[in-house]
C-alpha positions as CSV (number, residue, x, y, z in Angstrom):
1,M,-16.8,-2.6,7.8
2,K,-14.7,-1.8,5.3
3,A,-11.0,-0.8,6.4
4,Y,-7.7,0.8,4.4
5,W,-4.6,0.6,3.7
6,I,-2.8,4.3,3.4
7,A,0.6,4.0,2.1
8,H,3.0,7.2,1.4
9,V,6.2,5.5,-0.9
10,D,9.1,7.1,-1.8
11,I,11.5,5.8,-4.1
12,T,14.9,5.5,-4.3
13,D,15.5,2.9,-7.4
14,P,12.5,3.2,-9.9
15,D,14.0,-0.3,-11.8
16,H,14.1,-2.3,-8.8
17,Y,10.9,-1.4,-7.3
18,S,9.1,-2.3,-10.2
19,Q,10.0,-5.8,-8.8
20,Y,7.5,-5.0,-6.3
21,T,4.8,-3.8,-8.7
22,Q,5.3,-7.2,-10.4
23,R,4.4,-9.5,-7.1
24,A,2.8,-7.4,-5.1
25,P,-0.9,-7.6,-7.4
26,K,-1.0,-10.8,-6.7
27,A,-1.5,-10.4,-2.6
28,F,-4.2,-7.6,-3.2
29,A,-6.3,-10.1,-5.7
30,E,-6.3,-12.6,-3.4
31,F,-7.8,-10.2,-0.6
32,G,-10.3,-8.4,-2.7
33,A,-7.8,-5.3,-2.5
34,K,-9.8,-2.4,-4.7
35,F,-7.0,0.7,-5.3
36,L,-9.1,4.2,-4.6
37,A,-5.7,6.6,-5.0
38,R,-2.0,5.5,-6.6
39,G,0.0,8.2,-7.5
40,G,-1.4,10.7,-8.9
41,R,-1.2,14.7,-8.2
42,S,-1.1,15.7,-4.2
43,E,0.1,18.4,-1.8
44,A,1.1,18.4,1.7
45,M,-1.1,20.1,3.9
46,E,0.1,19.6,7.1
47,G,3.2,17.3,8.5
48,R,5.9,16.2,6.1
49,A,6.7,16.5,2.6
50,T,4.7,14.9,0.1
51,P,6.0,11.5,-1.0
52,Q,7.0,10.4,-4.5
53,R,4.2,8.2,-4.1
54,S,0.6,8.0,-2.1
55,V,-2.0,5.2,-2.3
56,V,-5.1,4.0,-0.4
57,I,-6.3,0.4,-0.9
58,E,-10.0,-0.6,0.5
59,F,-10.4,-4.2,1.8
60,D,-13.9,-5.9,2.8
61,S,-12.8,-6.0,7.1
62,Y,-10.1,-4.6,9.1
63,E,-9.1,-8.6,9.0
64,Q,-8.9,-8.8,5.3
65,A,-6.4,-5.8,5.0
66,V,-4.3,-7.4,8.0
67,A,-4.3,-10.6,6.5
68,C,-3.3,-8.8,3.4
69,Y,0.0,-7.5,4.8
70,R,1.1,-10.8,6.9
71,S,0.6,-12.5,3.7
72,A,2.9,-14.9,2.2
73,A,2.1,-13.4,-0.9
74,Y,2.5,-9.8,0.7
75,Q,5.5,-10.6,2.5
76,E,7.6,-11.7,-0.4
77,A,6.7,-8.4,-2.4
78,K,7.4,-6.3,0.0
79,S,11.2,-8.2,0.3
80,Y,11.4,-6.8,-3.0
81,R,10.6,-2.7,-2.4
82,E,12.1,-3.0,1.2
83,E,16.4,-2.0,0.1
84,W,14.7,0.5,-2.8
85,A,12.0,2.2,-1.8
86,R,10.8,3.7,2.4
87,A,7.2,3.0,2.7
88,E,5.1,4.1,5.7
89,I,2.0,1.7,5.9
90,V,-1.3,2.2,8.2
91,I,-4.6,0.5,8.2
92,V,-7.1,1.4,9.5
93,E,-11.0,0.7,9.8
94,G,-13.5,2.8,8.2
95,M,-16.8,4.2,9.7
96,A,-20.3,2.5,10.2
97,P,-22.4,3.7,7.5
């Protein structure tokens, strides 16, 4: 069953944040991630104000999604993001067809 990362990101320093965006694709490729939404136009209908970036990433399984997040490659990339952006990331399992 598919699973998804749903991320909301507010970037405080785009130049430094680019260090993350240069490294993270390695982990995503390793775990077969497919980007369904990345940035683009958005509007908060309920809850907190719209973040600068909303991202939805699809994985073939919940296990792959979690393994990607916990992987050495992603944790290394994440270390470049933490100081320069605030992120909220939820991994959610999809529904059976």
